[in-house]
C-alpha positions as CSV (number, residue, x, y, z in Angstrom):
1,M,-3.5,-39.7,-82.6
2,V,-6.6,-41.8,-81.9
3,S,-8.4,-43.8,-84.7
4,S,-12.0,-43.5,-83.4
5,V,-13.8,-41.5,-80.8
6,A,-17.3,-42.0,-79.3
7,V,-18.6,-38.7,-78.1
8,L,-21.1,-38.6,-75.3
9,S,-22.5,-35.5,-73.6
10,D,-24.9,-34.2,-70.9
11,I,-25.3,-37.5,-69.0
12,H,-26.8,-35.5,-66.1
13,G,-26.5,-38.4,-63.6
14,V,-28.6,-40.9,-65.5
15,L,-26.9,-44.3,-65.1
16,P,-29.2,-46.7,-67.0
17,V,-29.1,-44.7,-70.2
18,L,-25.3,-44.3,-69.9
19,D,-24.9,-48.0,-69.4
20,A,-27.0,-48.7,-72.6
21,V,-24.8,-46.3,-74.6
22,L,-21.6,-47.8,-73.2
23,A,-22.8,-51.3,-74.2
24,D,-23.2,-50.3,-77.9
25,P,-20.4,-52.2,-79.8
26,D,-19.2,-49.0,-81.5
27,V,-18.8,-47.2,-78.2
28,A,-17.2,-50.3,-76.6
29,G,-14.9,-50.6,-79.6
30,A,-13.9,-46.9,-79.9
31,E,-10.3,-46.1,-79.0
32,A,-11.4,-43.2,-77.0
33,I,-14.6,-41.9,-75.3
34,V,-14.9,-38.2,-74.9
35,V,-17.7,-36.9,-72.7
36,T,-18.3,-33.2,-73.3
37,G,-19.6,-32.1,-69.9
38,D,-22.5,-32.1,-67.5
39,H,-21.7,-35.5,-66.1
40,A,-23.3,-35.7,-62.7
41,A,-26.0,-33.0,-62.2
42,G,-28.9,-35.4,-61.9
43,P,-30.4,-38.2,-59.9
44,Q,-27.5,-40.6,-59.8
45,P,-24.4,-38.4,-59.7
46,V,-22.1,-40.7,-57.7
47,A,-22.9,-43.9,-59.7
48,V,-22.3,-42.1,-63.0
49,L,-19.0,-40.6,-62.0
50,D,-17.9,-44.0,-60.7
51,R,-18.9,-45.7,-64.0
52,L,-17.0,-43.1,-66.1
53,T,-13.8,-43.2,-64.0
54,A,-13.9,-47.0,-64.1
55,L,-13.2,-46.7,-67.8
56,G,-9.7,-45.5,-67.0
57,N,-7.5,-43.6,-69.4
58,R,-9.8,-44.4,-72.4
59,V,-12.3,-41.8,-71.2
60,V,-11.7,-38.1,-71.5
61,L,-14.0,-35.9,-69.4
62,V,-14.5,-32.3,-70.4
63,R,-15.9,-29.7,-67.9
64,G,-19.5,-28.5,-68.4
65,N,-21.2,-25.6,-66.8
66,A,-23.2,-28.0,-64.5
67,D,-19.9,-29.7,-63.4
68,R,-18.6,-26.3,-62.4
69,E,-21.8,-25.4,-60.5
70,L,-21.7,-28.7,-58.6
71,V,-18.2,-27.9,-57.3
72,E,-19.4,-24.4,-56.3
73,L,-22.4,-25.8,-54.5
74,A,-20.4,-28.6,-52.8
75,E,-17.8,-26.1,-51.6
76,G,-20.5,-23.6,-50.4
77,R,-19.6,-20.9,-52.9
78,P,-22.1,-18.7,-54.7
79,S,-23.1,-20.2,-58.1
80,T,-21.7,-18.4,-61.1
81,V,-24.1,-20.0,-63.6
82,G,-27.4,-18.7,-62.3
83,E,-29.9,-19.8,-59.7
84,P,-29.2,-23.5,-59.1
85,Y,-31.8,-26.2,-59.7
86,E,-33.1,-28.2,-56.7
87,I,-31.7,-31.4,-58.2
88,D,-28.2,-29.8,-58.6
89,M,-28.2,-28.7,-54.9
90,W,-29.2,-32.3,-53.9
91,A,-26.5,-33.8,-56.2
92,A,-23.8,-31.6,-54.9
93,K,-24.5,-33.0,-51.4
94,Q,-24.0,-36.6,-52.6
95,L,-20.5,-36.1,-53.8
96,S,-17.5,-37.2,-51.8
97,P,-14.4,-34.9,-51.6
98,E,-12.8,-37.1,-54.3
99,H,-15.7,-36.6,-56.7
100,V,-15.6,-32.8,-56.0
101,A,-11.9,-32.8,-56.7
102,L,-12.4,-34.8,-59.9
103,L,-15.0,-32.3,-61.2
104,A,-12.9,-29.3,-60.1
105,G,-10.0,-30.6,-62.1
106,L,-11.7,-31.1,-65.4
107,P,-10.3,-29.2,-68.4
108,H,-12.3,-27.1,-70.9
109,P,-11.8,-27.3,-73.8
110,V,-9.8,-30.4,-74.8
111,T,-8.1,-31.1,-78.2
112,L,-7.3,-34.5,-79.5
113,D,-5.8,-35.6,-82.8
114,V,-8.2,-38.0,-84.5
115,T,-7.4,-40.0,-87.7
116,G,-9.2,-38.4,-90.7
117,F,-9.9,-35.2,-88.8
118,G,-6.7,-33.8,-87.5
119,P,-6.9,-31.8,-84.3
120,V,-10.5,-31.9,-82.9
121,L,-11.6,-29.5,-80.2
122,F,-14.1,-30.8,-77.7
123,C,-16.0,-28.3,-75.5
124,H,-19.3,-27.9,-73.7
125,G,-21.0,-24.7,-74.7
126,S,-18.4,-23.2,-77.0
127,P,-14.6,-23.2,-77.2
128,R,-14.5,-19.9,-75.2
129,D,-17.2,-20.5,-72.6
130,D,-18.7,-23.7,-71.2
131,D,-22.1,-22.0,-70.8
132,E,-22.4,-20.3,-74.2
133,V,-25.4,-21.3,-76.3
134,V,-24.7,-22.0,-80.0
135,L,-27.4,-23.7,-82.0
136,V,-27.8,-25.4,-85.4
137,D,-29.4,-22.1,-86.7
138,T,-27.1,-19.7,-84.9
139,R,-25.9,-16.9,-87.2
140,L,-22.5,-17.1,-88.8
141,D,-21.1,-14.0,-87.1
142,R,-21.9,-15.4,-83.6
143,W,-20.1,-18.6,-84.6
144,A,-17.1,-16.5,-85.8
145,E,-17.0,-14.8,-82.4
146,A,-17.0,-18.1,-80.6
147,F,-14.3,-19.5,-82.8
148,A,-12.1,-16.3,-83.0
149,D,-9.2,-17.7,-81.0
150,L,-9.1,-21.2,-82.6
151,P,-5.9,-22.2,-84.4
152,A,-6.4,-22.5,-88.1
153,D,-5.6,-26.2,-88.1
154,V,-8.6,-27.0,-85.9
155,Q,-11.3,-27.7,-88.5
156,T,-13.6,-29.8,-86.3
157,V,-15.3,-28.7,-83.2
158,V,-17.5,-30.9,-81.0
159,C,-19.8,-29.2,-78.4
160,G,-22.6,-30.2,-76.1
161,H,-24.8,-28.1,-73.7
162,T,-28.0,-27.8,-75.7
163,H,-29.0,-31.5,-75.7
164,M,-29.9,-31.6,-79.4
165,P,-27.8,-33.5,-82.0
166,F,-26.7,-31.8,-85.2
167,T,-23.8,-31.4,-87.6
168,R,-23.2,-28.3,-89.7
169,L,-20.5,-26.4,-91.5
170,V,-19.5,-23.0,-90.2
171,D,-17.3,-21.3,-92.8
172,R,-15.6,-24.6,-93.6
173,R,-15.3,-25.8,-90.1
174,L,-17.3,-28.9,-89.2
175,V,-19.4,-28.5,-86.0
176,I,-20.9,-31.5,-84.2
177,N,-23.2,-31.7,-81.2
178,P,-23.8,-35.3,-80.1
179,G,-27.0,-34.5,-78.2
180,S,-27.7,-35.7,-74.6
181,V,-27.5,-39.1,-73.0
182,G,-29.6,-38.3,-69.9
183,M,-31.8,-35.3,-70.8
184,P,-32.6,-35.5,-74.5
185,Y,-34.8,-33.0,-76.2
186,G,-36.9,-34.1,-79.1
187,R,-36.8,-37.9,-78.8
188,P,-36.0,-40.4,-76.1
189,G,-32.9,-42.5,-76.0
190,G,-29.3,-41.9,-75.5
191,S,-27.8,-39.7,-78.2
192,W,-24.1,-39.7,-79.1
193,A,-21.7,-39.4,-82.0
194,L,-19.0,-41.5,-83.6
195,L,-15.9,-40.0,-85.3
196,R,-14.2,-42.7,-87.3
197,D,-12.4,-42.8,-90.7
198,G,-12.9,-39.1,-91.3
199,A,-16.7,-39.4,-91.0
200,V,-19.2,-38.4,-88.4
201,T,-22.4,-40.4,-87.6
202,L,-25.0,-39.2,-85.1
203,R,-26.3,-42.1,-83.2
204,S,-29.2,-42.9,-80.8
205,T,-29.2,-45.9,-78.6
206,A,-32.7,-47.2,-78.0
207,V,-33.6,-47.6,-74.3
208,D,-36.5,-49.3,-72.5
209,I,-37.7,-46.0,-71.0
210,D,-40.1,-47.6,-68.5
211,A,-37.2,-49.8,-67.2
212,A,-34.8,-46.9,-67.1
213,I,-37.2,-44.8,-65.1
214,A,-37.8,-47.7,-62.7
215,S,-34.0,-48.0,-62.3
216,V,-33.6,-44.4,-61.5
217,V,-36.4,-44.5,-59.0
218,A,-35.0,-47.6,-57.3
219,D,-31.4,-46.4,-57.2
220,S,-31.7,-42.7,-56.4
221,S,-32.7,-41.0,-53.2
222,Y,-33.6,-37.7,-54.8
223,P,-37.1,-36.9,-53.5
224,E,-38.5,-35.9,-56.9
225,R,-36.7,-38.6,-58.9
226,R,-39.8,-40.1,-60.5
227,D,-41.2,-36.9,-61.8
228,W,-37.7,-35.8,-63.0
229,A,-37.1,-39.1,-64.8
230,E,-40.5,-39.2,-66.3
231,Y,-40.1,-35.7,-67.7
232,Y,-36.5,-36.0,-69.0
233,L,-36.1,-39.6,-70.0
234,R,-39.3,-39.5,-72.0
235,A,-38.0,-36.3,-73.8
236,T,-41.1,-34.4,-72.9
237,S,-39.6,-31.2,-74.3
238,S,-39.6,-31.3,-78.1
239,D,-36.6,-30.0,-80.0
240,A,-38.8,-27.1,-81.3
241,Q,-39.6,-26.1,-77.7
242,A,-36.0,-26.3,-76.7
243,L,-34.8,-24.3,-79.7
244,T,-37.4,-21.6,-78.9
245,S,-36.3,-21.5,-75.3
246,F,-32.5,-21.4,-76.0
247,A,-32.8,-18.9,-79.0
248,P,-32.6,-15.7,-77.0
249,R,-29.3,-16.9,-75.4
250,D,-27.3,-17.1,-78.7
251,G,-27.4,-13.3,-79.2
252,R,-30.0,-13.2,-82.0
253,S,-32.3,-10.4,-82.4
254,T,-35.8,-11.0,-81.0
255,N,-37.4,-8.4,-83.2
């Protein structure tokens, strides 16, 4: 049983924003830090993985679809999550064998007992699939399908993958998405969530975006790093645009 959990997700290889979030007193003071996937697929993959592993046993890393893809790319296997992005192919080449082994060994999902919540399941897309899209407005029967195999005592589920923070009830279960640290949709800054004393708070760490972009440009060798950082760190895509783009993937009717 842990008393408090800071939940981060979708860092996507962006070190300056990760460092800003880790410096928040409530993250620094949390008994555990859970990162719900997509850690390294971005412009600073090695630096981010090294920063996370340096936290020791206090951090729990959950596998995301992009983590699985990086392993496939690094090992020269066909991607099982679709056509890889250019930055993912580049990031996979930066990883040492130790980094690849780390990503290959990540679990999905992970359940921890948290004070005030009981067993909490942490996943990336959904409990059954690290690449499944479930959204704040996904219909209840789709949620029921995604949760069909959950034990009855798991009444809190934390997911990532869609880069937009929300909390909602799904037939009495509490569902939380902390948003994204490195590729936020809707507003810039590092989004995360805090589970403490039976309550959930969605948090956003303010970041000097110009300085963060400059840091990525200075410390990464990805050829298109400036354009990538400008687009994602400034949250160029709104939440409305992201929801519209993701909507067909949650099984809803488009009629």
